[in-house]
N, C-alpha and C positions, 0 to 999 in steps of 0.2 A: 628623558630617553631619546636618543637620536637614532633613527633607522637609516637615514640618508647621510652620506658624508657631505661636507660643504661643497665639494667639487660636483657631486651629483646634483645637489640642489641648485647650484649655479647654472647648470645646463637645463634643468627643468623649469625653474622659476619664470623665465621669459615666455614660456608657452602658456602660462596661466592667465586668465582674465584679470583685469584691474578695474576699479571703479572710479578712477580719477575723472572728475567732472560729471559724474552721474549722481542723480538725486538718490536719497534713501540711506539706509544703514550701511556702513562700510562692511566689506567682505570680512569673513573670519580669517584668522591666520592660515594662509594656504599650506604652509609647511606642516602645521599641526594636523590639518585635515588629511593631507596626502599620507603622512606617516601613520595616521589612524587607519586609513584604508589598507596600507601595506601590512600593518600589524594584524588587522582582522583577517586579511587574506591568508597570511602565513599561519595563523593559529586557529582560525575557524571559530574564534571566541564571539559569542553574542555580545552586542554593544554594552549592555548593562553589566556584564561580567568582566569587561575589559578594565585594565588599570586606568585610574583617573587621568593619567598623563596622555592617554590616547583615546579618551572617551568622547572626543568632539563629534564623532559620527552619531553616537547614540542620542545626543542632545538635539531635539528639534527636527529629527529626520524620521519619516515614515518607513516602516519595514517594507522592503521591496515586494513581499508577498501581498501586503495590504493595498498597494497601489497598482497591482496587476503586472509586476515584472517577474 
């Protein structure tokens, strides 16, 4: 499922951080993360209820209410 067109992604991608030359685990797929954020914002769906294709946010991320946001 794609929520951003390739043209929109081409404009957004250069603004995101990259980990070239940095130690540690590589960053997750930025497009998948951004589209997961957009999906959850549009639908208001809790992370575990989201379709697996956009569930990247639910995996390994604390709920904002638990971290004081």
